[in-house]
N, C-alpha and C positions, 0 to 999 in steps of 0.2 A: 839339889835339884829334886823335885818331887816326881814320883812315878804315877802316871795316869791309871785310872781304874782299868782301862783297856789293856795296858801293859801288864798289870797285876794279873788280870784274867788270862792273858796270853801265857805268862810264866807258869801259872797254875796248870793250865791245859797242857803245855809242853812238858811239864814235869810229870804229869800223871800218865802220859802215854808211855807204853812199854817200848823200849828200844832193844836192838839186837845186842846181846852180851855174848862175847866170843873168847876163845883162848888165844895163846900166842901163835897158834897155827891157823887162826881165823875159822875155827870150827865152832858152829853155833852151840851155845850152852843153854840159851833160853832168852826170855824177855825180862827186862829189869827197868825200874824207874831211873831216869837220867841222874837225879841227885844221888841216889844210892850207888850207882855205877861210879860216879866221881868220888864220893866220900870213901868208898872202899878201895879205890885205886884199880878198879877192874877195867877190862878192855871192851870197847864198843866198836861199832862199825860206823864209818862216816863216808860221805860222798863229797867230791870237789868237782865243780863244773866250771871249766875255764870257758868263758863266753867271749868270742871274738866277733868283730864285725867283718864285712867282706874286704875292708882295707887292711885287715890283719891286726887291728888294735884290740887290746884286751879291756874288758869291762872291769873297772876297779870301783868298789863301793866302800862306804864307811859304815861300820857296824854301830848300832845305836848304843848309847851309854847304859842301857838296861840289860845288855847281854851279859851272861854269867862269865863267859870267857872272852878275853880280849875286847872289853868295851871301848868303843870309840876308835878302835884300830881300823886301818884300811884293810881291805880283803880283796884278793885277786880271784876268788872263786865263790860262786854261789854254792850252797850245799848245807849239809847238816847230818844229823844222826839218822841212821837207817832204822826204820821201825822193825819190831820183832818179827813181823810177818811179811816184810818186804824184801825184795832183792835189791842189790846195789842199783841196778838200772831203774827200777821203780822209784826208789828213793831219789835218785838224781833228777828224774823227770818231775817228781812232786816238788822238790826243793827249788828247782829252777823256776817253776810256775809260781810257787808261793813267794819267793824272795824278790824276783825281778819281773814277774808277770809274763814270762816267756813260755808259751806252750806251742807244741808242734815243731820245734826245731829238732833236727836230727842230731842225736847224741852219739858221739863216737867214744867207745870205751878204750882206755889206755891201760896203764899198769895199776897194780895194787901194791901198797907198801905199808909198813908198820911205822907209826909215829908214836914216840914214847917220851912224854914230858910230864912232870908232876901235875895232876889234875886233868890231863888230856892224853889218854892212852887209846889209840885208835888204829884199826885196820882201815886204810884209806883207799877208796877206789876213785881214780881220776877219769873224768870225762871231758870232752870238749864239744863245742857247738858253735855255729856261725849264725848270727842274727843281726838283721839290719832294721828290724821293726822297733816300735816304741818299747820303753821299759815302764813297768808299773810296779813301783817299789812297795814292799810290805813295810808300813811305817813302824811296826814293833821291832823290826830287825835291821832295816836298812835306812839310813838317814839321807844318803845321796849316792849317786852313781854316775860314772862317765867312762868313755872309752879313751884309752891312752896307748901310744906306741909301747911295745914291750920293753924296748931299751930304756925308755923313760921310767917305766914302772920299776925296773931293776935298779936304776940309779936312785929313784925316790926312796926305795926300800932301804937304802944305805943310811938315810937321814930321818925317816919317819917311821912310826910304829905300824907294822904290818902283822897280820895274823901269821904266826910262824908256821902253822900246819899247812895253810894254803900256799904260802911262799915256797915251802919245800915241794909241794905238789907241782907248782909252776916250774921250779928249777929242774925237777926230775923230768917233767914233760919236755922242756927245752933241750935237755941232754939227750 
């Protein structure tokens, strides 16, 4: 599968931005390029936004095949890496607007937790929002999206590849 010039440009831009680099206690150490953070096994900050509709269904989207982590996997949360000069809340609002085209939805902050897997070490901040408007997908990151009942999402995750970090965020939110 070939990668479009637009996807290459997006990768280069996202790799060049400085993201928040933190320690095991979530204390900010500085800004670092995403690829260096992953190569060195350092810890970053990430946001996970669980987007529900007013019927209580959860937005599930499929990650594009060009994603560095979990390409083609289903994802239960919009989100991404927190910029070096951003708060978790600022990052959550930006990521929700970028990935799903949702702006102006009230974000509710939930817990933070540490996710530690080879190549993906993150302090994660979980947010939720309710949205009944249209979705405008970012083609470089999201190939499709739809709302599903949460019970169906959890059942589907037993048989289909889901991004493990956002699935942990969902399960912790539900607990």
